[in-house]
C-alpha positions as CSV (number, residue, x, y, z in Angstrom):
1,M,-31.2,20.9,10.2
2,A,-33.3,23.4,10.8
3,N,-33.3,26.6,8.9
4,S,-31.7,29.4,10.3
5,K,-30.5,32.9,9.5
6,F,-27.0,31.5,9.5
7,E,-27.2,28.8,6.8
8,Y,-26.3,31.0,3.9
9,V,-22.7,30.4,5.0
10,K,-22.9,26.7,3.4
11,S,-22.7,28.3,0.1
12,F,-19.1,29.1,0.7
13,E,-18.5,25.1,0.6
14,K,-16.9,24.4,-3.0
15,D,-18.1,21.7,-5.1
16,E,-15.6,18.9,-4.9
17,S,-17.3,16.2,-6.6
18,L,-14.9,14.1,-8.3
19,L,-15.2,13.0,-12.0
20,P,-17.8,10.1,-12.6
21,N,-16.7,6.8,-14.5
22,T,-12.8,7.2,-13.1
23,W,-11.0,5.0,-11.2
24,L,-10.0,6.8,-7.9
25,V,-6.3,6.1,-6.4
26,V,-5.8,7.0,-2.8
27,R,-2.6,7.0,-2.3
28,L,-1.1,7.2,1.3
29,D,2.7,8.4,2.7
30,G,4.2,8.2,5.8
31,R,5.1,11.7,6.9
32,S,8.7,12.4,7.8
33,F,8.9,8.6,8.1
34,H,12.9,8.8,7.6
35,K,13.2,10.1,10.8
36,F,10.6,8.1,12.4
37,S,12.1,4.7,11.6
38,I,15.1,6.1,12.9
39,A,13.5,7.1,16.2
40,H,11.9,3.6,16.3
41,H,15.0,1.6,15.3
42,F,13.6,0.0,12.2
43,E,15.9,-2.6,10.7
44,K,17.8,-1.7,7.6
45,P,17.2,-1.9,4.3
46,N,14.1,-3.3,5.1
47,D,11.7,-4.1,8.4
48,S,9.4,-7.1,7.9
49,R,7.3,-5.9,11.0
50,A,6.9,-2.4,9.8
51,L,6.0,-3.5,6.4
52,Q,3.4,-6.3,7.8
53,L,1.9,-3.3,9.8
54,M,1.0,-1.3,7.0
55,N,-0.6,-4.2,5.3
56,K,-2.7,-4.8,8.2
57,C,-3.8,-1.1,8.2
58,A,-4.3,-1.5,4.5
59,M,-6.6,-4.6,5.2
60,A,-8.3,-2.7,8.0
61,V,-9.2,0.0,5.6
62,M,-10.5,-2.3,2.8
63,D,-12.4,-4.0,5.3
64,E,-14.2,-0.8,6.3
65,V,-14.6,0.7,3.0
66,H,-16.0,-2.0,0.5
67,D,-15.5,0.0,-2.8
68,I,-11.8,-0.5,-2.5
69,V,-11.2,-3.4,-5.0
70,I,-7.4,-3.6,-4.9
71,G,-4.5,-1.9,-3.0
72,Y,-0.8,-1.6,-3.6
73,G,1.9,-1.3,-0.9
74,E,5.7,-0.5,-0.6
75,S,7.9,1.1,1.9
76,D,5.8,3.7,3.8
77,E,3.3,4.3,1.1
78,F,0.2,2.5,0.0
79,S,-2.4,2.9,-2.9
80,L,-6.0,2.0,-2.5
81,V,-8.0,2.0,-5.6
82,L,-11.9,2.6,-5.6
83,K,-13.9,1.4,-8.2
84,K,-14.7,3.5,-11.2
85,N,-18.8,3.7,-10.5
86,S,-17.8,4.1,-6.6
87,S,-20.6,6.4,-5.1
88,L,-18.9,6.6,-1.8
89,Y,-20.0,10.0,-0.3
90,N,-21.2,10.9,-3.6
91,R,-17.8,11.1,-4.5
92,R,-16.7,14.2,-2.4
93,E,-12.9,14.3,-2.3
94,S,-12.4,15.5,1.1
95,K,-14.8,13.0,2.7
96,I,-13.1,10.1,0.8
97,L,-9.4,11.2,1.6
98,T,-10.0,12.4,5.0
99,T,-12.0,9.0,5.9
100,I,-9.3,6.6,4.4
101,V,-6.1,8.5,6.0
102,S,-7.6,8.6,9.1
103,L,-8.5,5.1,9.2
104,F,-4.9,4.4,8.3
105,S,-3.6,6.2,10.7
106,S,-5.5,5.2,13.6
107,N,-5.0,1.5,12.8
108,Y,-1.2,2.1,12.3
109,V,-1.1,3.5,16.2
110,Y,-4.2,0.6,17.2
111,H,-2.0,-2.5,15.9
112,W,1.5,-0.9,16.8
113,K,2.1,-3.2,19.4
114,S,1.1,-6.3,17.7
115,Y,4.0,-6.0,15.5
116,F,6.6,-4.1,17.7
117,P,5.8,-5.7,21.1
118,N,9.1,-4.6,22.6
119,Q,9.6,-1.0,21.0
120,E,7.4,2.0,22.7
121,L,5.7,4.3,20.3
122,K,7.5,7.6,20.9
123,Y,5.4,9.7,18.7
124,P,2.2,9.4,17.1
125,P,2.9,8.7,13.1
126,S,1.0,10.6,10.4
127,F,0.3,10.2,6.8
128,D,-0.3,12.4,4.1
129,G,-2.6,11.6,0.9
130,R,-4.2,12.7,-2.5
131,I,-6.7,11.4,-4.9
132,I,-5.8,10.5,-8.5
133,L,-8.2,10.0,-11.3
134,Y,-7.6,7.5,-14.2
135,P,-10.0,7.3,-16.8
136,A,-9.1,4.1,-18.5
137,D,-7.8,0.5,-17.0
138,Q,-4.6,0.7,-18.8
139,N,-3.8,3.9,-16.9
140,L,-4.5,2.2,-13.5
141,K,-2.6,-0.9,-14.7
142,D,0.1,1.5,-15.7
143,Y,-0.1,3.5,-12.3
144,L,0.6,-0.1,-10.4
145,S,3.4,-1.1,-12.7
146,W,4.9,2.5,-11.9
147,R,4.7,1.8,-8.4
148,Q,6.0,-1.6,-8.7
149,A,9.0,-0.4,-10.6
150,D,10.0,2.1,-8.1
151,C,9.6,-0.3,-5.4
152,H,12.1,-2.4,-7.2
153,I,14.6,0.7,-8.2
154,N,14.5,1.9,-4.5
155,N,15.1,-1.7,-2.9
156,L,17.5,-2.7,-5.1
157,Y,19.5,0.4,-4.3
158,N,18.8,0.2,-0.6
159,T,19.8,-3.2,-0.2
160,C,23.1,-2.3,-1.6
161,F,23.4,0.5,0.3
162,W,22.8,-0.8,3.6
163,A,25.1,-3.7,2.7
164,L,28.1,-1.9,2.1
165,V,27.5,0.4,5.3
166,H,26.6,-2.7,7.7
167,S,30.4,-4.0,6.0
168,G,32.0,-1.2,7.5
169,K,31.7,1.9,4.8
170,T,30.1,5.2,5.9
171,E,27.0,6.4,4.5
172,Q,28.8,8.4,2.2
173,E,31.4,6.6,1.2
174,A,28.4,3.7,0.3
175,E,26.7,6.5,-1.9
176,N,29.9,7.2,-3.5
177,T,30.4,3.5,-4.4
178,L,26.7,3.0,-6.0
179,K,26.7,6.6,-7.7
180,G,26.4,5.9,-11.5
181,T,25.6,2.3,-11.5
182,V,22.8,0.3,-13.0
183,S,21.0,-2.7,-12.3
184,A,23.6,-5.3,-13.2
185,G,26.0,-3.6,-11.4
186,K,24.4,-3.5,-8.5
187,N,23.2,-7.0,-8.6
188,E,26.9,-8.0,-9.4
189,L,28.0,-6.1,-6.3
190,L,25.7,-8.2,-3.8
191,F,26.6,-11.1,-5.2
192,S,30.3,-10.9,-5.5
193,Q,31.1,-8.8,-2.3
194,F,28.3,-10.2,-0.1
195,G,27.2,-13.5,-1.7
196,I,23.6,-11.9,-2.1
197,N,21.4,-13.2,-4.8
198,Y,18.8,-10.8,-5.1
199,N,16.3,-12.7,-6.4
200,D,16.4,-14.7,-3.1
201,L,15.1,-12.0,-1.1
202,P,11.6,-12.1,0.3
203,K,9.1,-11.0,-2.4
204,M,7.4,-8.6,0.1
205,Y,10.3,-6.5,-0.4
206,R,11.1,-6.7,-4.0
207,K,8.0,-6.3,-5.5
208,G,5.9,-5.2,-2.7
209,S,2.5,-6.1,-1.3
210,I,-0.9,-6.4,-3.2
211,L,-4.1,-6.7,-1.5
212,I,-7.2,-8.5,-3.3
213,R,-10.5,-9.9,-2.5
214,K,-10.5,-13.1,-3.2
215,E,-13.9,-15.7,-3.0
216,V,-13.4,-18.6,-0.6
217,A,-16.0,-21.4,0.1
218,T,-17.1,-21.7,3.8
219,I,-19.6,-23.8,5.4
220,K,-22.0,-22.4,8.0
221,T,-24.5,-24.5,9.9
222,N,-28.3,-23.1,9.7
223,T,-30.9,-23.1,12.4
224,E,-31.8,-26.7,11.5
225,G,-28.6,-28.3,11.9
226,Q,-27.8,-28.3,7.9
227,E,-24.5,-27.4,6.9
228,I,-24.5,-24.6,3.9
229,M,-21.8,-24.0,1.6
230,R,-21.3,-20.0,0.7
231,Q,-19.1,-17.8,-0.8
232,K,-17.1,-15.2,1.2
233,K,-14.9,-12.5,-0.1
234,I,-11.9,-12.4,2.0
235,I,-8.5,-9.8,1.5
236,S,-5.9,-11.6,0.8
237,I,-2.1,-10.4,0.5
238,I,0.2,-11.4,-2.4
239,H,3.6,-10.6,-3.5
240,E,3.4,-10.8,-7.3
241,D,4.5,-9.1,-10.6
242,V,1.6,-6.7,-11.5
243,I,3.5,-5.2,-14.6
244,K,2.9,-8.5,-16.8
245,E,-0.4,-9.0,-18.2
246,K,-0.5,-12.5,-16.8
247,F,-1.2,-11.3,-13.3
248,W,-4.4,-10.1,-14.4
249,K,-5.5,-12.8,-16.2
250,D,-4.5,-15.3,-13.4
251,H,-6.8,-13.4,-10.8
252,A,-10.4,-14.2,-12.1
253,E,-11.7,-11.8,-9.3
254,L,-10.1,-8.9,-10.5
255,E,-12.2,-9.5,-13.8
256,V,-13.9,-6.0,-13.1
257,L,-10.5,-4.4,-14.0
258,L,-10.5,-6.0,-17.5
259,R,-13.7,-4.9,-19.1
């Protein structure tokens, strides 16, 4: 860029480099998604189409941003974790955040029809985002555990709430019924009144979605017609208990997180 007398305006830009040697967690949240879900007739308490669409968007972002090592999503939020030594955009906060939020949002619109073929997109969805820094590996594990615990608490409540509403209670009556109850009481309510064993519900609802990169063997044919086996990393969606240490031990591909 040619120098000019106007170039001094660049001096007003603030230094926004994120701290080095820290995990970068980008958390995206659907903006006013309660209203959005009503307008687009999402099934309650969970709409598998909406959750799968969120997963698809996160996979698209991971496919584009190679520094993302793991993702976790539930409801209308997704957390994407960039490796500690990431130098993406020289760790400039606004560049990282706006790139990931815009990629996620545009993919949501782009893939909408694949998951809601009979539902017109009535207005553009939007997502907000933030970046949180975690210096220690245990901090990161605890963050992911917190989000999964939040998923369980919210889903158990919503499953009870909508079971009561679908049975004929008003939303206020359902709220009053659940007021002050604990997990054991909610599980008993589901089983005794509706014959629902909470543990039999899809894991995606109860545990959320975890995105990781797995190495798989692929066979390609070279120019001489010979078959060559190569290792390729693909993005996989799993629904497991991230809170227990067993998760980290079972996934060798996440060894980078266990240094």
